[in-house]
C-alpha positions in Angstrom: 0.0 0.0 0.0 1.2 3.5 -0.9 2.8 5.7 1.7 0.7 8.9 1.8 3.8 10.9 2.8 5.2 10.1 -0.7 4.6 12.2 -3.8 5.8 11.7 -7.4 5.7 14.2 -10.3 6.2 12.4 -13.6 5.8 12.7 -17.4 4.2 10.2 -19.7 6.7 8.2 -21.7 9.7 9.5 -19.9 12.1 6.6 -19.4 13.5 8.1 -16.2 10.0 8.6 -14.8 9.0 5.1 -15.8 12.0 3.6 -14.0 10.8 5.2 -10.7 7.2 4.2 -11.3 8.2 0.6 -12.0 10.2 0.4 -8.8 7.3 1.8 -6.8 5.0 -0.7 -8.5 7.4 -3.7 -7.8 7.5 -2.6 -4.2 3.7 -2.5 -4.0 3.8 1.3 -3.5 2.4 2.7 -6.8 -1.3 2.0 -6.3 -2.8 4.9 -4.5 0.4 6.8 -4.4 -0.2 10.6 -4.5 1.2 11.8 -7.8 0.9 14.3 -10.6 1.2 13.7 -14.3 2.8 16.8 -15.7 2.6 18.1 -19.3 6.0 18.8 -20.9 4.4 21.0 -23.6 2.8 23.1 -20.9 6.1 23.3 -18.9 4.6 21.4 -16.0 8.0 20.4 -14.9 8.8 24.1 -14.2 5.9 24.6 -11.8 6.6 26.2 -8.5 6.0 23.0 -6.5 8.7 21.2 -8.4 11.2 24.0 -8.6 11.1 24.4 -4.8 12.6 21.0 -4.3 14.2 20.3 -7.7 16.0 23.4 -9.0 16.7 21.7 -12.3 13.0 21.6 -13.0 13.0 18.0 -14.2 10.9 14.9 -13.6 10.8 12.6 -11.9 10.7 14.7 -8.8 10.0 12.6 -5.7 9.6 13.2 -2.0 9.1 10.8 0.9 8.2 13.0 3.9 11.1 15.4 4.3 13.3 13.3 2.1 13.7 14.5 -1.5 15.2 12.4 -4.2 15.0 13.5 -7.8 17.3 11.6 -10.1 15.6 8.5 -11.4 18.4 6.1 -10.6 18.7 7.5 -7.1 14.9 7.2 -6.6 15.1 3.5 -7.6 18.0 2.7 -5.3 16.4 4.7 -2.4 13.2 2.7 -2.7 15.1 -0.6 -3.0 17.1 0.1 0.1 14.2 1.4 2.2 11.8 -1.4 1.1 14.3 -4.2 0.5 12.0 -6.9 2.0 8.8 -5.5 0.5 7.6 -6.7 -2.9 10.3 -7.7 -5.4 13.9 -7.7 -4.3 15.6 -5.8 -7.2 19.2 -6.1 -6.2 20.7 -9.5 -5.3 22.4 -10.0 -1.9 25.3 -11.8 -3.6 27.9 -9.2 -4.6 28.9 -11.0 -7.8 25.3 -11.2 -9.0 24.7 -7.6 -7.9 27.7 -6.5 -10.0 26.0 -7.9 -13.1 22.9 -6.0 -12.4 24.9 -2.8 -11.9 26.7 -3.4 -15.2 23.4 -3.5 -17.2 21.9 -0.6 -15.2 24.6 1.7 -16.3 25.2 0.2 -19.7 21.6 1.3 -20.6 23.0 4.8 -21.1 24.4 3.5 -24.4 20.9 3.1 -25.7 20.4 6.7 -25.1 23.7 7.8 -26.6 23.7 5.5 -29.6 20.0 5.5 -30.6 17.7 7.9 -28.7 19.8 11.1 -28.9 21.4 10.8 -32.4 18.3 9.6 -34.2 15.1 9.9 -32.2 15.9 13.3 -30.7 17.2 14.6 -34.0 14.0 13.6 -35.8 11.9 15.0 -33.0 13.5 18.4 -33.1 14.1 18.7 -36.8 11.4 19.2 -39.5 11.3 16.1 -41.8 12.0 18.3 -44.8 15.3 19.4 -43.2 16.5 15.9 -42.2 20.0 15.2 -43.3 19.7 11.7 -44.6 23.4 11.2 -45.2 24.0 12.1 -41.5 21.2 9.8 -40.4 22.7 6.9 -42.4 25.9 7.3 -40.4 23.9 6.9 -37.2 22.0 3.9 -38.3 24.9 1.5 -38.1 25.9 2.2 -34.5 22.2 2.2 -33.5 21.6 -1.2 -35.1 24.7 -2.6 -33.4 23.5 -1.3 -30.1 20.2 -3.1 -30.5 21.9 -6.3 -31.6 24.1 -6.2 -28.5 21.1 -6.2 -26.2 19.5 -9.0 -28.2 22.7 -11.0 -27.6 22.6 -10.3 -23.9 19.2 -11.8 -23.6 20.0 -15.1 -25.4 19.1 -18.1 -23.3 17.9 -15.8 -20.4 14.4 -14.9 -19.3 15.5 -11.5 -18.0 18.8 -9.6 -18.4 20.4 -11.2 -15.4 18.9 -14.7 -15.7 15.6 -16.0 -14.4 15.0 -13.2 -11.9 13.6 -9.8 -12.7 16.0 -7.2 -11.3 16.8 -3.5 -11.3 18.6 -4.1 -14.6 15.2 -4.7 -16.2 13.7 -1.7 -14.5 16.4 0.5 -16.1 16.3 -1.2 -19.6 12.7 -1.9 -20.4 11.4 1.8 -20.6 14.0 2.5 -23.3 13.2 -0.7 -25.2 9.5 0.2 -25.1 10.4 3.7 -26.5 12.4 2.1 -29.3 9.4 -0.2 -30.2 7.1 2.9 -30.2 9.6 4.6 -32.5 9.4 1.7 -35.0 12.5 -0.3 -34.4 12.6 -3.6 -36.2 12.7 -6.6 -33.8 12.0 -9.2 -36.5 15.7 -9.9 -36.7 16.2 -9.6 -33.0 14.0 -12.4 -31.6 15.4 -12.2 -28.1 14.4 -8.6 -27.8 11.0 -9.4 -29.2 10.4 -12.2 -26.7 11.6 -10.1 -23.8 9.4 -7.1 -24.9 6.4 -9.4 -25.1 7.1 -10.9 -21.7 7.8 -7.6 -20.0 4.7 -5.9 -21.5 2.5 -8.4 -19.6 4.2 -7.9 -16.2 1.7 -6.4 -13.7 4.1 -3.5 -12.7 4.5 -2.6 -16.4 0.8 -2.8 -17.1 0.1 -0.6 -14.1 2.5 2.1 -15.1 2.2 2.0 -18.9 2.5 5.6 -20.3 -1.0 7.0 -20.9 -0.1 8.5 -24.2 1.2 5.2 -25.5 -2.3 3.9 -25.2 -3.9 7.0 -26.7 -1.8 7.6 -29.8 0.3 5.9 -32.4 4.1 5.9 -32.4 6.4 6.8 -35.2 8.5 4.9 -37.8 11.6 6.9 -37.1 13.7 3.7 -36.3 12.3 1.6 -39.1 15.8 1.6 -40.7 17.5 0.1 -37.6 
């Protein structure tokens, strides 16, 4: 059950926000949690209530009583430490197993730097008639290699770190879902397709699925990948 002293400001489809929400859901804290879905287009992340406790004016912004934690990774780790024995344990006790979870948690940044920023953000912020197709073609190779790497990581495993759902999956899945929404081809990446299908049915994922994903179609911006 949610702690009424907690509050989360979040944006629909934001991978960092989704991480925090997934962790809350896995700990049994999301249902009934006081929260506010902000609008990025209306600058909801710059509202006074957020700026008072998060000078960067970003989401997720999270508080638990007098404790304020704003970076998504920090929120996830805070919740795991505070509620370790509640809901899903997302970090293994064994230090070697935990190191593998950490590896994937931080390796996820490569999805952002190799796919999301050079291609998705470029197409999002540039009018289609102004797209530099030669420049984009240069980005497609590294982007495809990045996707192939994660497909390989999942070979013969249910989740990233084996048979157990961990914080590595919390960090990775929101980005994979964004890639799928942007039209990435998973036909040639069957492990990623299997993993996406499995994760999409997970109760915590269903409970936190971005509202606008349900209400609108995605893009074909990654169809070449």
